[in-house]
VEXZA-380775 format. One record per residue (C-alpha): residue in three letters; x, y, z. Coordinates in nm, 3 decimals, always signed. Each point is the difference from the previous one (the first is absolute). Example, Ala and Ser with C-alpha at 12.3 -4.5 7.8 and 13.67 -1.06 7.14 Angstrom:
<atoms>
<atom resn="ALA" c1="+1.230" c2="-0.450" c3="+0.780"/>
<atom resn="SER" c1="+0.137" c2="+0.344" c3="-0.066"/>
</atoms>
This chain:
<atoms>
<atom resn="MET" c1="-0.050" c2="+0.017" c3="+0.008"/>
<atom resn="THR" c1="+0.200" c2="+0.303" c3="-0.112"/>
<atom resn="ALA" c1="-0.135" c2="+0.294" c3="+0.233"/>
<atom resn="VAL" c1="-0.013" c2="+0.372" c3="-0.136"/>
<atom resn="PRO" c1="-0.064" c2="+0.266" c3="+0.245"/>
<atom resn="VAL" c1="-0.232" c2="+0.268" c3="-0.120"/>
<atom resn="ASN" c1="-0.134" c2="+0.283" c3="+0.158"/>
<atom resn="ALA" c1="-0.123" c2="+0.326" c3="-0.154"/>
<atom resn="ASP" c1="+0.081" c2="+0.235" c3="+0.259"/>
<atom resn="GLY" c1="+0.381" c2="-0.137" c3="+0.014"/>
<atom resn="PRO" c1="+0.236" c2="-0.283" c3="-0.136"/>
<atom resn="ASP" c1="-0.015" c2="-0.235" c3="+0.290"/>
<atom resn="GLY" c1="-0.329" c2="-0.064" c3="+0.099"/>
<atom resn="PRO" c1="-0.321" c2="-0.212" c3="-0.107"/>
<atom resn="VAL" c1="-0.307" c2="+0.137" c3="-0.167"/>
<atom resn="GLY" c1="-0.235" c2="+0.161" c3="+0.244"/>
<atom resn="ASP" c1="-0.356" c2="+0.005" c3="-0.084"/>
<atom resn="PHE" c1="-0.048" c2="-0.188" c3="-0.330"/>
<atom resn="GLY" c1="-0.247" c2="+0.187" c3="-0.204"/>
<atom resn="GLY" c1="+0.001" c2="-0.215" c3="-0.349"/>
<atom resn="ARG" c1="+0.234" c2="-0.105" c3="-0.287"/>
<atom resn="SER" c1="+0.007" c2="+0.031" c3="-0.339"/>
<atom resn="ILE" c1="+0.229" c2="-0.175" c3="-0.278"/>
<atom resn="ASP" c1="+0.110" c2="+0.087" c3="-0.350"/>
<atom resn="ALA" c1="+0.266" c2="-0.190" c3="-0.198"/>
<atom resn="ALA" c1="+0.304" c2="+0.150" c3="+0.159"/>
<atom resn="ARG" c1="-0.090" c2="+0.144" c3="+0.366"/>
<atom resn="ILE" c1="-0.244" c2="-0.078" c3="+0.289"/>
<atom resn="ARG" c1="-0.164" c2="+0.300" c3="+0.187"/>
<atom resn="ILE" c1="-0.072" c2="-0.029" c3="+0.356"/>
<atom resn="LEU" c1="-0.231" c2="+0.244" c3="+0.166"/>
<atom resn="ASP" c1="+0.107" c2="+0.080" c3="+0.367"/>
<atom resn="VAL" c1="-0.254" c2="+0.212" c3="+0.170"/>
<atom resn="SER" c1="+0.189" c2="+0.041" c3="+0.282"/>
<atom resn="VAL" c1="+0.200" c2="+0.255" c3="-0.141"/>
<atom resn="PRO" c1="-0.163" c2="+0.041" c3="-0.274"/>
<atom resn="ALA" c1="+0.226" c2="-0.110" c3="-0.297"/>
<atom resn="VAL" c1="+0.018" c2="-0.239" c3="-0.252"/>
<atom resn="ARG" c1="+0.351" c2="-0.274" c3="-0.026"/>
<atom resn="SER" c1="+0.059" c2="-0.069" c3="-0.356"/>
<atom resn="ILE" c1="+0.204" c2="-0.341" c3="+0.020"/>
<atom resn="ASP" c1="+0.211" c2="-0.135" c3="-0.336"/>
<atom resn="ARG" c1="-0.204" c2="-0.325" c3="-0.059"/>
<atom resn="GLU" c1="+0.359" c2="-0.171" c3="-0.089"/>
<atom resn="THR" c1="+0.240" c2="+0.128" c3="+0.233"/>
<atom resn="LEU" c1="-0.255" c2="+0.112" c3="+0.274"/>
<atom resn="ARG" c1="+0.185" c2="+0.314" c3="+0.046"/>
<atom resn="SER" c1="-0.229" c2="+0.288" c3="+0.141"/>
<atom resn="SER" c1="-0.069" c2="+0.354" c3="-0.011"/>
<atom resn="VAL" c1="-0.234" c2="+0.226" c3="+0.188"/>
<atom resn="ARG" c1="-0.255" c2="+0.283" c3="-0.125"/>
<atom resn="ARG" c1="-0.174" c2="+0.188" c3="+0.282"/>
<atom resn="LEU" c1="-0.364" c2="+0.099" c3="-0.073"/>
<atom resn="ALA" c1="-0.049" c2="+0.326" c3="+0.055"/>
<atom resn="ALA" c1="-0.174" c2="+0.061" c3="+0.317"/>
<atom resn="SER" c1="-0.406" c2="+0.132" c3="-0.025"/>
<atom resn="ASP" c1="-0.229" c2="+0.055" c3="+0.305"/>
<atom resn="VAL" c1="-0.166" c2="-0.332" c3="-0.060"/>
<atom resn="SER" c1="+0.176" c2="-0.301" c3="+0.073"/>
<atom resn="LEU" c1="+0.036" c2="-0.313" c3="-0.235"/>
<atom resn="ASP" c1="-0.191" c2="-0.356" c3="+0.034"/>
<atom resn="PRO" c1="+0.190" c2="-0.329" c3="-0.040"/>
<atom resn="TYR" c1="-0.256" c2="-0.073" c3="-0.268"/>
<atom resn="GLY" c1="+0.245" c2="-0.052" c3="-0.318"/>
<atom resn="VAL" c1="+0.203" c2="+0.179" c3="-0.259"/>
<atom resn="ALA" c1="-0.058" c2="+0.044" c3="-0.350"/>
<atom resn="ALA" c1="+0.244" c2="+0.091" c3="-0.254"/>
<atom resn="THR" c1="-0.217" c2="+0.025" c3="-0.343"/>
<atom resn="GLY" c1="+0.341" c2="+0.066" c3="-0.207"/>
<atom resn="ASP" c1="-0.044" c2="+0.405" c3="-0.023"/>
<atom resn="GLY" c1="+0.292" c2="+0.099" c3="+0.229"/>
<atom resn="THR" c1="-0.276" c2="+0.016" c3="+0.284"/>
<atom resn="LEU" c1="-0.113" c2="-0.240" c3="+0.277"/>
<atom resn="TRP" c1="-0.325" c2="-0.028" c3="+0.181"/>
<atom resn="ALA" c1="-0.114" c2="-0.050" c3="+0.367"/>
<atom resn="LEU" c1="-0.276" c2="+0.071" c3="+0.237"/>
<atom resn="GLY" c1="-0.022" c2="+0.236" c3="+0.304"/>
<atom resn="GLY" c1="-0.248" c2="+0.095" c3="+0.264"/>
<atom resn="LYS" c1="-0.124" c2="-0.344" c3="+0.065"/>
<atom resn="GLY" c1="-0.098" c2="-0.047" c3="-0.357"/>
<atom resn="ARG" c1="-0.176" c2="+0.297" c3="-0.021"/>
<atom resn="LEU" c1="+0.252" c2="+0.169" c3="-0.208"/>
<atom resn="LEU" c1="+0.188" c2="-0.119" c3="-0.358"/>
<atom resn="VAL" c1="+0.388" c2="+0.162" c3="+0.015"/>
<atom resn="ARG" c1="+0.245" c2="+0.004" c3="-0.302"/>
<atom resn="PHE" c1="+0.363" c2="+0.074" c3="+0.066"/>
<atom resn="SER" c1="+0.290" c2="+0.070" c3="-0.301"/>
<atom resn="GLU" c1="+0.202" c2="-0.342" c3="+0.027"/>
<atom resn="LYS" c1="+0.313" c2="+0.214" c3="-0.052"/>
<atom resn="SER" c1="-0.003" c2="+0.295" c3="+0.226"/>
<atom resn="GLY" c1="-0.289" c2="-0.142" c3="+0.235"/>
<atom resn="GLU" c1="-0.175" c2="+0.315" c3="-0.043"/>
<atom resn="LEU" c1="-0.384" c2="-0.004" c3="+0.052"/>
<atom resn="LEU" c1="-0.155" c2="+0.067" c3="-0.315"/>
<atom resn="GLU" c1="-0.406" c2="-0.069" c3="+0.034"/>
<atom resn="ARG" c1="-0.208" c2="-0.085" c3="+0.352"/>
<atom resn="ARG" c1="-0.401" c2="-0.100" c3="-0.059"/>
<atom resn="ALA" c1="-0.240" c2="-0.070" c3="+0.233"/>
<atom resn="LEU" c1="-0.180" c2="-0.333" c3="-0.151"/>
<atom resn="PRO" c1="-0.402" c2="+0.011" c3="+0.060"/>
<atom resn="ASP" c1="+0.041" c2="-0.363" c3="+0.158"/>
<atom resn="PRO" c1="+0.289" c2="-0.119" c3="+0.208"/>
<atom resn="GLY" c1="+0.268" c2="-0.206" c3="-0.157"/>
<atom resn="GLN" c1="+0.165" c2="-0.336" c3="+0.158"/>
<atom resn="GLY" c1="+0.279" c2="-0.021" c3="-0.267"/>
<atom resn="VAL" c1="+0.164" c2="+0.123" c3="-0.324"/>
<atom resn="LEU" c1="+0.181" c2="-0.195" c3="-0.284"/>
<atom resn="ALA" c1="+0.138" c2="+0.027" c3="-0.355"/>
<atom resn="ALA" c1="-0.236" c2="-0.188" c3="-0.220"/>
<atom resn="TRP" c1="+0.133" c2="-0.029" c3="-0.322"/>
<atom resn="GLY" c1="+0.172" c2="+0.355" c3="-0.014"/>
<atom resn="ARG" c1="-0.300" c2="+0.181" c3="+0.199"/>
<atom resn="LEU" c1="-0.082" c2="+0.070" c3="+0.338"/>
<atom resn="GLY" c1="-0.241" c2="-0.233" c3="+0.161"/>
<atom resn="LEU" c1="-0.181" c2="+0.087" c3="+0.323"/>
<atom resn="VAL" c1="-0.179" c2="-0.306" c3="+0.242"/>
<atom resn="ALA" c1="-0.322" c2="+0.190" c3="+0.146"/>
<atom resn="VAL" c1="-0.075" c2="-0.047" c3="+0.399"/>
<atom resn="ARG" c1="-0.400" c2="-0.200" c3="-0.015"/>
<atom resn="ILE" c1="-0.219" c2="-0.128" c3="+0.312"/>
<atom resn="ARG" c1="-0.308" c2="-0.029" c3="-0.246"/>
<atom resn="PRO" c1="-0.013" c2="-0.291" c3="-0.213"/>
<atom resn="GLU" c1="+0.032" c2="-0.051" c3="-0.364"/>
<atom resn="GLU" c1="+0.217" c2="+0.337" c3="-0.059"/>
<atom resn="PRO" c1="+0.257" c2="+0.042" c3="-0.264"/>
<atom resn="LEU" c1="+0.372" c2="-0.055" c3="+0.175"/>
<atom resn="LEU" c1="+0.222" c2="+0.105" c3="-0.272"/>
<atom resn="PHE" c1="+0.055" c2="+0.314" c3="-0.181"/>
<atom resn="ARG" c1="+0.228" c2="+0.101" c3="-0.275"/>
<atom resn="GLN" c1="+0.098" c2="+0.327" c3="-0.119"/>
<atom resn="GLU" c1="-0.060" c2="+0.180" c3="-0.326"/>
<atom resn="ALA" c1="+0.003" c2="+0.320" c3="-0.105"/>
<atom resn="GLY" c1="+0.006" c2="+0.086" c3="+0.388"/>
<atom resn="GLU" c1="-0.311" c2="-0.151" c3="+0.077"/>
<atom resn="PHE" c1="-0.050" c2="-0.328" c3="+0.175"/>
<atom resn="HIS" c1="-0.204" c2="-0.264" c3="-0.185"/>
<atom resn="ARG" c1="-0.098" c2="-0.332" c3="+0.154"/>
<atom resn="PHE" c1="+0.248" c2="-0.242" c3="-0.137"/>
<atom resn="SER" c1="-0.112" c2="-0.414" c3="+0.024"/>
<atom resn="ALA" c1="-0.312" c2="-0.156" c3="+0.130"/>
<atom resn="LEU" c1="+0.167" c2="-0.058" c3="+0.350"/>
<atom resn="ALA" c1="-0.260" c2="+0.159" c3="+0.256"/>
<atom resn="SER" c1="+0.001" c2="+0.000" c3="+0.435"/>
<atom resn="ARG" c1="-0.107" c2="-0.302" c3="+0.136"/>
<atom resn="ARG" c1="-0.298" c2="+0.007" c3="+0.244"/>
<atom resn="ALA" c1="+0.025" c2="-0.040" c3="+0.403"/>
<atom resn="ASP" c1="-0.182" c2="+0.057" c3="+0.336"/>
<atom resn="GLY" c1="+0.069" c2="+0.347" c3="+0.115"/>
<atom resn="VAL" c1="+0.250" c2="+0.286" c3="-0.098"/>
<atom resn="THR" c1="+0.295" c2="-0.124" c3="+0.185"/>
<atom resn="THR" c1="-0.018" c2="-0.317" c3="-0.148"/>
<atom resn="ALA" c1="-0.078" c2="+0.128" c3="-0.332"/>
<atom resn="LEU" c1="+0.302" c2="+0.184" c3="+0.009"/>
<atom resn="VAL" c1="+0.217" c2="-0.296" c3="+0.089"/>
<atom resn="ARG" c1="-0.148" c2="-0.256" c3="-0.266"/>
<atom resn="ASN" c1="+0.075" c2="+0.276" c3="-0.271"/>
<atom resn="LEU" c1="+0.372" c2="+0.060" c3="+0.044"/>
<atom resn="PHE" c1="+0.128" c2="-0.016" c3="-0.288"/>
<atom resn="ARG" c1="+0.393" c2="+0.008" c3="-0.148"/>
<atom resn="CYS" c1="+0.186" c2="-0.026" c3="-0.351"/>
<atom resn="GLY" c1="+0.378" c2="-0.128" c3="-0.023"/>
<atom resn="SER" c1="+0.247" c2="+0.050" c3="-0.294"/>
<atom resn="GLY" c1="-0.146" c2="-0.161" c3="-0.317"/>
<atom resn="THR" c1="+0.108" c2="-0.053" c3="-0.337"/>
<atom resn="ALA" c1="-0.139" c2="+0.087" c3="-0.378"/>
<atom resn="ASP" c1="-0.246" c2="-0.246" c3="+0.025"/>
<atom resn="ALA" c1="-0.131" c2="+0.005" c3="+0.358"/>
<atom resn="ILE" c1="+0.014" c2="+0.197" c3="+0.345"/>
<atom resn="PRO" c1="-0.049" c2="-0.231" c3="+0.316"/>
<atom resn="CYS" c1="-0.232" c2="+0.139" c3="+0.240"/>
<atom resn="TRP" c1="-0.177" c2="-0.154" c3="+0.334"/>
<atom resn="PHE" c1="-0.267" c2="+0.041" c3="+0.223"/>
<atom resn="THR" c1="+0.225" c2="+0.033" c3="+0.322"/>
<atom resn="ALA" c1="-0.269" c2="-0.201" c3="+0.198"/>
<atom resn="GLY" c1="-0.195" c2="-0.326" c3="-0.060"/>
<atom resn="ALA" c1="+0.103" c2="-0.250" c3="-0.272"/>
<atom resn="ALA" c1="+0.366" c2="-0.119" c3="-0.081"/>
<atom resn="GLU" c1="-0.014" c2="+0.147" c3="-0.366"/>
<atom resn="ILE" c1="+0.169" c2="+0.237" c3="-0.265"/>
<atom resn="LEU" c1="-0.239" c2="+0.202" c3="-0.257"/>
<atom resn="LEU" c1="+0.230" c2="+0.074" c3="-0.311"/>
<atom resn="LEU" c1="-0.117" c2="+0.283" c3="-0.153"/>
<atom resn="GLY" c1="+0.046" c2="+0.041" c3="-0.356"/>
<atom resn="PRO" c1="+0.041" c2="+0.323" c3="-0.194"/>
<atom resn="ASP" c1="-0.400" c2="-0.049" c3="-0.168"/>
<atom resn="GLY" c1="-0.097" c2="+0.021" c3="+0.347"/>
<atom resn="ARG" c1="-0.070" c2="-0.368" c3="+0.040"/>
<atom resn="VAL" c1="+0.081" c2="-0.211" c3="+0.305"/>
<atom resn="ARG" c1="+0.135" c2="-0.367" c3="+0.068"/>
<atom resn="THR" c1="+0.000" c2="-0.155" c3="+0.324"/>
<atom resn="LEU" c1="+0.331" c2="-0.205" c3="+0.137"/>
<atom resn="ALA" c1="-0.026" c2="-0.240" c3="+0.284"/>
<atom resn="VAL" c1="+0.268" c2="+0.134" c3="+0.253"/>
<atom resn="PRO" c1="+0.114" c2="-0.285" c3="+0.268"/>
<atom resn="CYS" c1="-0.073" c2="+0.132" c3="+0.351"/>
<atom resn="PHE" c1="+0.190" c2="-0.016" c3="+0.277"/>
<atom resn="ALA" c1="-0.256" c2="+0.162" c3="+0.208"/>
<atom resn="ARG" c1="-0.271" c2="-0.252" c3="+0.266"/>
<atom resn="PRO" c1="-0.326" c2="+0.135" c3="+0.131"/>
<atom resn="PRO" c1="+0.032" c2="+0.173" c3="+0.289"/>
<atom resn="ARG" c1="-0.157" c2="-0.219" c3="+0.333"/>
<atom resn="ALA" c1="-0.222" c2="+0.303" c3="+0.134"/>
<atom resn="PRO" c1="-0.001" c2="+0.311" c3="-0.206"/>
<atom resn="GLY" c1="-0.141" c2="+0.241" c3="+0.262"/>
<atom resn="ARG" c1="-0.120" c2="+0.304" c3="-0.013"/>
<atom resn="ASP" c1="+0.188" c2="+0.090" c3="-0.237"/>
<atom resn="PRO" c1="-0.139" c2="+0.048" c3="-0.348"/>
<atom resn="GLY" c1="+0.288" c2="-0.102" c3="-0.182"/>
<atom resn="GLY" c1="+0.098" c2="-0.257" c3="+0.178"/>
<atom resn="ALA" c1="-0.222" c2="-0.268" c3="-0.173"/>
<atom resn="PHE" c1="+0.186" c2="+0.037" c3="-0.340"/>
<atom resn="LEU" c1="+0.286" c2="-0.146" c3="-0.132"/>
<atom resn="TYR" c1="+0.292" c2="+0.228" c3="-0.138"/>
<atom resn="PRO" c1="+0.232" c2="-0.258" c3="-0.238"/>
<atom resn="VAL" c1="+0.129" c2="+0.293" c3="-0.235"/>
<atom resn="ARG" c1="+0.264" c2="+0.271" c3="+0.094"/>
<atom resn="ASP" c1="+0.148" c2="+0.081" c3="-0.348"/>
<atom resn="ALA" c1="+0.030" c2="-0.115" c3="-0.367"/>
<atom resn="PHE" c1="+0.237" c2="+0.031" c3="-0.293"/>
<atom resn="ALA" c1="-0.064" c2="-0.155" c3="-0.332"/>
<atom resn="SER" c1="+0.301" c2="-0.076" c3="-0.218"/>
<atom resn="GLU" c1="+0.071" c2="-0.210" c3="-0.309"/>
<atom resn="ASP" c1="+0.028" c2="-0.306" c3="+0.203"/>
<atom resn="GLY" c1="-0.306" c2="+0.048" c3="+0.211"/>
<atom resn="VAL" c1="-0.201" c2="+0.184" c3="+0.289"/>
<atom resn="TRP" c1="+0.207" c2="+0.032" c3="+0.310"/>
<atom resn="VAL" c1="-0.222" c2="+0.027" c3="+0.296"/>
<atom resn="LEU" c1="+0.134" c2="+0.068" c3="+0.352"/>
<atom resn="SER" c1="-0.173" c2="-0.129" c3="+0.251"/>
<atom resn="ASN" c1="-0.211" c2="+0.197" c3="+0.283"/>
<atom resn="GLN" c1="-0.153" c2="-0.154" c3="+0.316"/>
<atom resn="GLU" c1="+0.163" c2="-0.296" c3="+0.108"/>
<atom resn="GLY" c1="-0.221" c2="-0.240" c3="+0.254"/>
<atom resn="GLU" c1="-0.297" c2="+0.122" c3="+0.146"/>
<atom resn="ARG" c1="+0.108" c2="+0.385" c3="+0.110"/>
<atom resn="THR" c1="-0.086" c2="+0.272" c3="-0.228"/>
<atom resn="PRO" c1="+0.285" c2="+0.222" c3="-0.109"/>
<atom resn="LEU" c1="-0.087" c2="+0.212" c3="+0.296"/>
<atom resn="GLU" c1="-0.063" c2="-0.190" c3="+0.307"/>
<atom resn="ALA" c1="+0.309" c2="-0.049" c3="+0.245"/>
<atom resn="GLY" c1="+0.244" c2="-0.282" c3="-0.112"/>
<atom resn="ALA" c1="-0.149" c2="-0.045" c3="-0.351"/>
<atom resn="ARG" c1="+0.213" c2="-0.159" c3="-0.228"/>
<atom resn="ARG" c1="+0.056" c2="+0.137" c3="-0.355"/>
<atom resn="GLY" c1="+0.176" c2="+0.056" c3="-0.358"/>
<atom resn="ARG" c1="+0.223" c2="-0.355" c3="+0.055"/>
<atom resn="HIS" c1="-0.082" c2="-0.142" c3="-0.333"/>
<atom resn="VAL" c1="+0.026" c2="+0.102" c3="-0.368"/>
<atom resn="VAL" c1="-0.192" c2="-0.225" c3="-0.262"/>
<atom resn="LEU" c1="+0.073" c2="+0.012" c3="-0.363"/>
<atom resn="LEU" c1="-0.326" c2="-0.088" c3="-0.183"/>
<atom resn="ARG" c1="-0.031" c2="-0.129" c3="-0.342"/>
<atom resn="GLU" c1="-0.274" c2="-0.098" c3="-0.140"/>
<atom resn="GLY" c1="-0.003" c2="-0.366" c3="-0.136"/>
<atom resn="ARG" c1="+0.357" c2="-0.069" c3="+0.212"/>
<atom resn="PRO" c1="+0.056" c2="-0.058" c3="+0.378"/>
<atom resn="ASN" c1="+0.009" c2="+0.264" c3="+0.228"/>
<atom resn="ARG" c1="+0.360" c2="+0.083" c3="+0.117"/>
<atom resn="ILE" c1="+0.058" c2="+0.146" c3="+0.376"/>
<atom resn="ALA" c1="+0.264" c2="+0.169" c3="+0.163"/>
<atom resn="ARG" c1="+0.041" c2="+0.017" c3="+0.382"/>
<atom resn="LEU" c1="+0.118" c2="+0.331" c3="+0.149"/>
<atom resn="ASP" c1="+0.211" c2="+0.029" c3="+0.326"/>
<atom resn="ARG" c1="-0.205" c2="+0.338" c3="+0.116"/>
<atom resn="GLU" c1="-0.343" c2="+0.119" c3="-0.102"/>
<atom resn="ALA" c1="+0.015" c2="+0.260" c3="-0.318"/>
<atom resn="ARG" c1="-0.208" c2="+0.280" c3="-0.120"/>
<atom resn="ALA" c1="+0.016" c2="+0.020" c3="-0.352"/>
<atom resn="ILE" c1="+0.137" c2="-0.160" c3="-0.350"/>
<atom resn="LEU" c1="+0.216" c2="+0.226" c3="-0.132"/>
<atom resn="ASP" c1="+0.168" c2="-0.209" c3="-0.317"/>
<atom resn="ALA" c1="-0.013" c2="-0.338" c3="-0.145"/>
<atom resn="THR" c1="+0.271" c2="-0.074" c3="-0.257"/>
<atom resn="ARG" c1="+0.255" c2="-0.292" c3="-0.058"/>
<atom resn="GLN" c1="+0.241" c2="+0.127" c3="+0.254"/>
<atom resn="GLY" c1="-0.284" c2="-0.058" c3="+0.245"/>
<atom resn="LEU" c1="-0.266" c2="+0.160" c3="+0.233"/>
<atom resn="VAL" c1="+0.071" c2="+0.392" c3="+0.121"/>
<atom resn="MET" c1="-0.222" c2="+0.016" c3="+0.328"/>
<atom resn="LEU" c1="-0.088" c2="+0.280" c3="+0.219"/>
<atom resn="PHE" c1="-0.021" c2="-0.124" c3="+0.347"/>
<atom resn="ALA" c1="-0.176" c2="+0.123" c3="+0.350"/>
<atom resn="ASP" c1="+0.310" c2="+0.138" c3="+0.095"/>
<atom resn="GLY" c1="+0.029" c2="+0.211" c3="-0.278"/>
<atom resn="SER" c1="+0.323" c2="-0.153" c3="-0.157"/>
<atom resn="VAL" c1="-0.018" c2="-0.089" c3="-0.352"/>
<atom resn="SER" c1="+0.182" c2="-0.335" c3="-0.088"/>
<atom resn="ARG" c1="+0.040" c2="-0.259" c3="-0.293"/>
<atom resn="VAL" c1="-0.117" c2="-0.341" c3="+0.047"/>
<atom resn="PRO" c1="+0.018" c2="-0.290" c3="-0.198"/>
<atom resn="ALA" c1="-0.303" c2="-0.118" c3="-0.196"/>
<atom resn="PRO" c1="-0.114" c2="-0.326" c3="+0.051"/>
</atoms>
């Protein structure tokens, strides 16, 4: 395992409050909302550089970062109520826009900005894509039914990982062990995921305690879809003593899955190449580990 210290506020420490990553042919970008800054990591050498983002009167949210190929970076702020855009070269704040409905995530969707909406009512569109400065529904993905507002919010937490020209892997954080592969035309197909979680013995009063949380991150590559486990065992991820993020699985349709065990908790898959996997760990460090 090759350790690479990464710190957006200096050269010798870990990533602080991880807010998401965006990747292209040459580099990995990590959003650290605690500074705030974006660290750019060379995919080949893992050498990195930091670009601080201009301070504003709104703190950034750890709900993703989107690079749409025009030299700017998009993120959310103000608990999902503001959309902000920065110059990638200078870190200057270029735009701040209030959203009519709060967002729970941003992503780059084939050169355009994608937005995941917060939903508490069933059968409402979840995913939007920006066209000519306006957001329009993209795909038939819709919110799921649940009893009560809090349970509905938990059941409709939705995330997307790094994709390819053919598909972006997305998932509901609570519920079935599966990845939803989103295509450029908005169509979705489902891919089952190995589950390391077990149903809780006693859900208690926590509205989210009755759910399983199988997926923490997903990364699509030419080899298949890499999935980082989330909950492992019967304790939900935020419970004391919870075990999470210790397995990475390579899913290949029509072929056996390949599983790699990690020696410590991981937050995200930053890259997957023939050289191995680049992982962001819970302690904030970035390391390359062998692929299974």
